C-alpha positions in Angstrom: 115.0 188.1 91.4 115.5 186.6 87.9 112.9 187.1 85.3 111.0 184.0 84.4 111.1 184.5 80.7 114.8 183.6 80.3 114.2 180.0 79.7 112.3 179.1 76.5 111.4 175.4 76.1 113.1 173.9 73.1 115.7 176.6 72.5 118.7 174.8 73.9 121.3 173.4 71.5 121.6 169.7 72.4 124.1 168.7 69.6 126.9 168.1 72.1 124.6 166.0 74.3 123.5 164.0 71.3 127.1 163.3 70.2 128.0 162.2 73.7 125.0 159.9 74.0 125.7 158.3 70.6 129.4 157.8 71.6 128.4 156.3 74.9 125.9 153.9 73.3 128.4 152.8 70.6 131.0 152.2 73.3 128.5 150.1 75.3 127.6 148.0 72.3 131.2 147.2 71.3 132.6 146.8 74.8 129.9 144.4 75.7 130.9 142.3 72.7 134.6 142.4 73.8 133.8 141.5 77.4 131.6 138.6 76.2 134.3 137.4 73.9 136.8 137.4 76.8 134.3 135.5 79.0 133.7 132.8 76.3 137.5 132.5 75.6 138.5 131.9 79.2 135.5 129.8 80.0 136.2 127.4 77.1 139.9 127.4 77.7 140.0 126.9 81.4 136.5 126.1 82.6 135.7 123.4 80.0 139.3 122.4 79.4 138.9 122.2 75.7 142.2 123.9 75.0 143.5 127.0 73.4 142.5 126.2 69.8 138.9 125.4 70.7 138.7 128.6 72.8 140.1 130.7 70.1 137.9 129.2 67.5 134.7 129.7 69.5 135.7 133.2 70.3 136.3 134.1 66.7 132.9 132.6 65.8 131.3 134.6 68.5 133.0 137.9 67.6 132.1 137.5 63.9 128.5 136.7 64.7 128.4 139.5 67.3 129.8 142.0 64.8 127.2 141.3 62.2 124.4 141.2 64.9 125.4 144.6 66.2 125.9 146.2 62.8 122.6 145.0 61.3 120.2 144.9 64.4 121.6 147.9 66.3 122.7 150.4 63.7 123.7 153.9 64.8 120.7 156.3 65.0 120.1 158.5 62.0 120.6 162.3 62.1 117.0 163.1 61.3 114.8 164.3 64.2 
């Protein structure tokens, strides 16, 4: 039977897990903006019938606002623990 003193709480290196988590969260933030931009673009273009120019303009406004919203309200976590 294995000895019970092999595992010591807090001794595991979690740097790879931390990098994976940060990458996943960054991808979720930016992909949600991209998906939302596509939804707005096609809804304004085809659903509302406002035309391509109005759809493109509303999408650009949304992407610019979303970019600044994500950058300033959801910054990447700091390295300090």
